[in-house]
C-alpha positions in Angstrom: -72.5 35.9 -10.6 -72.0 35.2 -14.3 -73.6 37.6 -16.7 -76.8 37.0 -18.6 -76.2 37.2 -22.4 -78.7 37.5 -25.2 -77.7 36.5 -28.7 -79.6 37.2 -31.9 -78.4 35.3 -35.0 -79.2 35.1 -38.7 -77.7 33.5 -41.7 -78.5 33.5 -45.4 -77.3 32.4 -48.8 -78.3 33.5 -52.3 -78.6 30.1 -54.1 -77.9 26.8 -52.4 -74.9 26.9 -52.6 -74.1 30.5 -53.4 -72.8 33.7 -51.8 -73.9 34.2 -48.2 -73.1 35.3 -44.7 -74.1 35.3 -41.1 -74.5 37.9 -38.4 -74.9 37.8 -34.6 -75.6 40.5 -32.0 -74.6 39.8 -28.4 -76.0 41.9 -25.6 -75.3 41.9 -21.9 -76.4 44.9 -19.9 -74.7 47.9 -21.6 -72.3 45.6 -23.5 -73.1 45.2 -27.2 -71.1 43.3 -29.9 -71.8 42.6 -33.6 -70.2 39.8 -35.4 -70.5 39.0 -39.2 -68.8 37.4 -42.0 -69.4 36.6 -45.7 -68.5 33.6 -47.9 -68.3 33.2 -51.6 -69.8 29.7 -51.7 -72.0 28.4 -48.9 -75.5 27.3 -47.9 -78.2 28.9 -45.9 -78.1 26.2 -43.2 -74.4 26.4 -42.8 -74.7 30.2 -42.3 -77.5 29.8 -39.7 -75.4 27.3 -37.7 -72.2 29.2 -38.1 -73.8 32.4 -36.7 -74.7 30.5 -33.4 -71.3 28.7 -33.3 -69.2 31.9 -33.7 -71.3 33.8 -31.3 -70.9 31.2 -28.6 -67.2 30.8 -29.3 -66.8 34.6 -28.7 -68.0 34.4 -25.1 -65.3 35.2 -22.6 -66.9 34.3 -19.3 -67.6 30.6 -18.5 -71.0 29.5 -17.1 -72.8 32.6 -18.4 -76.6 32.3 -18.8 -77.1 32.5 -22.6 -80.4 32.9 -24.5 -80.2 32.6 -28.3 -82.8 33.9 -30.6 -82.9 32.6 -34.2 -85.4 32.4 -37.0 -83.9 29.2 -38.2 -86.1 26.0 -37.8 -83.0 24.0 -38.8 -81.0 25.5 -35.8 -83.9 25.0 -33.4 -84.5 21.4 -34.5 -80.7 20.7 -34.3 -80.8 21.5 -30.6 -84.4 20.5 -29.6 -84.2 17.1 -31.4 -80.6 16.5 -30.3 -79.0 16.2 -33.7 -76.2 18.6 -32.7 -75.0 16.2 -30.0 -74.1 13.5 -32.6 -72.4 15.9 -35.1 
């Protein structure tokens, strides 16, 4: 049975564009992984999206059950309103 994975993400930028970064925490049972990166010139929305993208790309087991938690309305709308499927 594939594992259940919980991912918490966040992204930010100081200025738009400006310096910024993202972070993600992946949890599955006792497994815990942190991912983060900074950029000299970026936007808040780019960092919010990149946090989710990088976290999902880091998954190793196909067909895992994944739950993502984000405080980004932009990320939620991108999925719930289907924008992401035309990008």
